[in-house]
Z-matrix of the N, CA and C atoms (Angstrom, degrees):
N
C 1 1.449
C 2 1.550 1 112.27
N 3 1.310 2 117.57 1 -28.19
C 4 1.424 3 120.10 2 -177.71
C 5 1.508 4 110.61 3 -64.50
N 6 1.296 5 117.88 4 -41.77
C 7 1.490 6 120.61 5 -179.75
C 8 1.532 7 109.22 6 -64.55
N 9 1.326 8 117.36 7 -41.21
C 10 1.464 9 121.75 8 179.00
C 11 1.550 10 110.10 9 -63.12
N 12 1.319 11 115.51 10 -40.64
C 13 1.487 12 119.87 11 177.55
C 14 1.517 13 111.65 12 -64.97
N 15 1.345 14 114.47 13 -41.57
C 16 1.458 15 118.72 14 -178.80
C 17 1.510 16 110.15 15 -66.19
N 18 1.345 17 116.44 16 -42.62
C 19 1.455 18 119.16 17 177.59
C 20 1.524 19 113.60 18 -64.15
N 21 1.337 20 115.52 19 -36.88
C 22 1.478 21 118.91 20 177.76
C 23 1.514 22 110.45 21 -67.14
N 24 1.330 23 116.06 22 -40.32
C 25 1.475 24 118.60 23 179.16
C 26 1.496 25 111.61 24 -67.62
N 27 1.363 26 116.37 25 -37.90
C 28 1.470 27 118.45 26 176.59
C 29 1.534 28 111.21 27 -65.97
N 30 1.330 29 117.85 28 -42.25
C 31 1.460 30 122.32 29 175.24
C 32 1.531 31 111.25 30 -55.66
N 33 1.325 32 115.60 31 -45.44
C 34 1.460 33 120.28 32 -179.47
C 35 1.527 34 112.23 33 -64.36
N 36 1.313 35 115.99 34 -40.75
C 37 1.473 36 120.18 35 176.74
C 38 1.543 37 112.16 36 -63.67
N 39 1.324 38 114.54 37 -42.76
C 40 1.473 39 118.91 38 178.37
C 41 1.529 40 110.45 39 -62.52
N 42 1.307 41 117.92 40 -46.23
C 43 1.425 42 121.65 41 178.35
C 44 1.494 43 112.75 42 -59.61
N 45 1.344 44 115.54 43 -40.65
C 46 1.447 45 121.84 44 177.84
C 47 1.521 46 111.49 45 -61.65
N 48 1.354 47 116.12 46 -44.32
C 49 1.469 48 120.55 47 -179.07
C 50 1.535 49 109.53 48 -66.53
N 51 1.314 50 116.56 49 -38.86
C 52 1.502 51 119.25 50 176.97
C 53 1.525 52 110.45 51 -61.01
N 54 1.302 53 116.50 52 -45.25
C 55 1.459 54 124.16 53 -178.84
C 56 1.546 55 107.99 54 -59.55
N 57 1.369 56 116.78 55 -46.38
C 58 1.473 57 120.93 56 -179.64
C 59 1.526 58 109.44 57 -62.02
N 60 1.314 59 116.16 58 -42.90
C 61 1.469 60 119.57 59 -178.29
C 62 1.538 61 110.62 60 -62.60
N 63 1.298 62 116.16 61 -44.40
C 64 1.466 63 120.46 62 179.81
C 65 1.532 64 110.08 63 -62.03
N 66 1.337 65 115.92 64 -43.09
C 67 1.495 66 117.90 65 179.35
C 68 1.568 67 110.09 66 -63.85
N 69 1.354 68 117.17 67 -41.02
C 70 1.476 69 118.93 68 179.36
C 71 1.531 70 111.18 69 -64.51
N 72 1.338 71 115.48 70 -39.78
C 73 1.494 72 118.96 71 179.19
C 74 1.561 73 109.76 72 -62.37
N 75 1.334 74 115.17 73 -40.02
C 76 1.461 75 120.01 74 177.98
C 77 1.505 76 111.99 75 -63.88
N 78 1.369 77 114.21 76 -42.35
C 79 1.507 78 118.23 77 178.56
C 80 1.562 79 108.38 78 -64.42
N 81 1.291 80 117.20 79 -41.80
C 82 1.488 81 120.89 80 179.50
C 83 1.535 82 109.11 81 -59.67
N 84 1.286 83 117.32 82 -45.57
C 85 1.461 84 120.35 83 -178.72
C 86 1.545 85 109.77 84 -65.65
N 87 1.289 86 118.09 85 -39.76
C 88 1.495 87 120.76 86 177.61
C 89 1.466 88 109.31 87 -64.85
N 90 1.363 89 119.05 88 -38.95
C 91 1.462 90 122.36 89 178.38
C 92 1.547 91 109.51 90 -60.73
N 93 1.339 92 116.43 91 -49.99
C 94 1.478 93 119.50 92 178.80
C 95 1.502 94 111.17 93 -59.95
N 96 1.300 95 117.76 94 -41.73
C 97 1.469 96 121.53 95 -178.65
C 98 1.537 97 109.13 96 -62.77
N 99 1.361 98 116.96 97 -44.85
C 100 1.448 99 121.51 98 178.16
C 101 1.543 100 112.54 99 -61.53
N 102 1.334 101 115.06 100 -45.21
C 103 1.462 102 119.16 101 -179.21
C 104 1.537 103 109.82 102 -64.83
N 105 1.297 104 117.20 103 -37.98
C 106 1.458 105 120.31 104 179.69
C 107 1.513 106 111.31 105 -68.90
N 108 1.335 107 117.91 106 -46.59
C 109 1.465 108 121.21 107 179.19
C 110 1.528 109 113.44 108 -68.07
N 111 1.323 110 116.70 109 -45.34
C 112 1.442 111 120.81 110 -172.05
C 113 1.543 112 111.77 111 -79.24
N 114 1.345 113 117.12 112 -41.96
C 115 1.452 114 119.65 113 -170.46
C 116 1.537 115 112.99 114 -124.80
N 117 1.301 116 116.55 115 6.50
C 118 1.515 117 122.06 116 -179.91
C 119 1.537 118 110.23 117 58.27
N 120 1.303 119 117.62 118 38.06
C 121 1.472 120 120.33 119 175.15
C 122 1.528 121 107.98 120 -93.13
N 123 1.290 122 113.75 121 132.32
C 124 1.502 123 118.38 122 -177.67
C 125 1.504 124 113.20 123 -94.30
N 126 1.293 125 118.05 124 -15.86
C 127 1.475 126 121.15 125 178.75
C 128 1.489 127 110.58 126 -148.02
N 129 1.333 128 112.18 127 173.91
C 130 1.454 129 118.43 128 -178.07
C 131 1.522 130 113.63 129 -65.81
N 132 1.304 131 117.60 130 -34.21
C 133 1.505 132 121.32 131 -179.04
C 134 1.544 133 109.11 132 -64.35
N 135 1.332 134 118.21 133 -42.14
C 136 1.420 135 120.62 134 176.57
C 137 1.515 136 110.18 135 -63.60
N 138 1.310 137 117.94 136 -40.11
C 139 1.445 138 122.06 137 176.73
C 140 1.498 139 112.42 138 -62.06
N 141 1.377 140 117.76 139 -43.20
C 142 1.473 141 121.17 140 178.03
C 143 1.555 142 110.81 141 -63.71
N 144 1.332 143 115.94 142 -40.35
C 145 1.469 144 119.79 143 179.53
C 146 1.512 145 109.06 144 -62.88
N 147 1.343 146 117.02 145 -43.89
C 148 1.477 147 121.49 146 -179.36
C 149 1.499 148 109.14 147 -62.57
N 150 1.342 149 116.49 148 -45.85
C 151 1.479 150 121.41 149 179.23
C 152 1.527 151 110.28 150 -56.67
N 153 1.333 152 116.86 151 -47.60
C 154 1.423 153 120.54 152 -179.34
C 155 1.549 154 112.39 153 -61.99
N 156 1.309 155 114.69 154 -39.75
C 157 1.443 156 119.06 155 177.74
C 158 1.512 157 110.26 156 -66.61
N 159 1.309 158 121.45 157 -43.04
C 160 1.417 159 123.43 158 179.92
C 161 1.501 160 110.40 159 -67.71
N 162 1.367 161 117.76 160 -37.25
C 163 1.445 162 122.98 161 178.33
C 164 1.509 163 112.02 162 -64.72
N 165 1.366 164 115.98 163 -41.10
C 166 1.484 165 119.48 164 177.25
C 167 1.539 166 107.89 165 -64.51
N 168 1.300 167 117.89 166 -41.65
C 169 1.453 168 119.76 167 -176.68
C 170 1.581 169 108.36 168 -65.96
N 171 1.301 170 116.70 169 -38.64
C 172 1.488 171 120.46 170 176.57
C 173 1.521 172 110.76 171 -60.92
N 174 1.288 173 116.28 172 -42.91
C 175 1.498 174 120.95 173 179.80
C 176 1.495 175 110.27 174 -65.81
N 177 1.338 176 118.52 175 -39.61
C 178 1.451 177 122.61 176 176.72
C 179 1.539 178 110.10 177 -62.84
N 180 1.317 179 116.99 178 -41.04
C 181 1.471 180 120.45 179 -178.12
C 182 1.509 181 109.83 180 -68.31
N 183 1.304 182 117.55 181 -39.54
C 184 1.452 183 120.39 182 177.25
C 185 1.535 184 111.57 183 -62.43
N 186 1.290 185 116.79 184 -41.71
C 187 1.455 186 120.55 185 178.16
C 188 1.504 187 109.75 186 -64.90
N 189 1.304 188 119.21 187 -43.13
C 190 1.456 189 123.48 188 176.77
C 191 1.545 190 111.12 189 -57.14
N 192 1.330 191 115.57 190 -47.79
C 193 1.454 192 121.49 191 -179.61
C 194 1.544 193 109.25 192 -63.11
N 195 1.358 194 118.46 193 -44.25
C 196 1.429 195 121.38 194 178.71
C 197 1.525 196 111.65 195 -59.83
N 198 1.360 197 117.97 196 -41.40
C 199 1.440 198 121.68 197 178.17
C 200 1.520 199 111.22 198 -63.21
N 201 1.330 200 115.70 199 -42.40
C 202 1.483 201 119.72 200 177.25
C 203 1.508 202 111.55 201 -63.19
N 204 1.285 203 116.43 202 -41.24
C 205 1.500 204 120.13 203 177.61
C 206 1.544 205 110.30 204 -61.91
N 207 1.329 206 117.30 205 -41.75
C 208 1.467 207 120.29 206 179.38
C 209 1.545 208 111.70 207 -65.07
N 210 1.352 209 115.42 208 -39.09
C 211 1.456 210 119.56 209 177.53
C 212 1.528 211 109.82 210 -64.84
N 213 1.319 212 116.18 211 -44.28
C 214 1.442 213 118.96 212 179.84
C 215 1.553 214 111.10 213 -64.75
N 216 1.311 215 115.22 214 -40.53
C 217 1.453 216 120.40 215 176.55
C 218 1.543 217 112.63 216 -60.23
N 219 1.319 218 115.95 217 -39.36
C 220 1.495 219 120.85 218 178.07
C 221 1.528 220 109.04 219 -69.42
N 222 1.293 221 119.91 220 -39.65
C 223 1.448 222 121.75 221 177.26
C 224 1.504 223 110.88 222 -65.18
N 225 1.343 224 116.44 223 -42.12
C 226 1.479 225 120.48 224 178.91
C 227 1.578 226 110.07 225 -64.80
N 228 1.322 227 115.94 226 -37.90
C 229 1.441 228 119.64 227 178.08
C 230 1.503 229 112.14 228 -64.21
N 231 1.343 230 115.52 229 -42.77
C 232 1.477 231 119.74 230 177.44
C 233 1.459 232 111.19 231 -66.00
N 234 1.350 233 118.47 232 -37.86
C 235 1.447 234 121.53 233 179.56
C 236 1.493 235 111.09 234 -65.07
N 237 1.320 236 116.93 235 -42.78
C 238 1.499 237 121.47 236 179.00
C 239 1.519 238 111.06 237 -67.72
N 240 1.320 239 114.55 238 -28.45
C 241 1.498 240 118.57 239 -176.87
C 242 1.495 241 112.39 240 -76.00
N 243 1.351 242 119.34 241 -22.89
C 244 1.437 243 121.70 242 -178.91
C 245 1.494 244 113.43 243 -93.47
């Protein structure tokens, strides 16, 4: 019985791995479809480049906002000081 149990467990693990692989392939296809529809990216490299570009822009915007907050904080400090 041990061999039968081991083979059954192995079969279940293989089926589980196949199911996971199919799900990942489906997610990858959905990702490509989204990139193509939303941003006109034809491959993952274009998508990565777009992501990096958007990420850099987000970082720049955060820095700009932080600088504006610091300026406003300084103005408020000066106003409270007088």
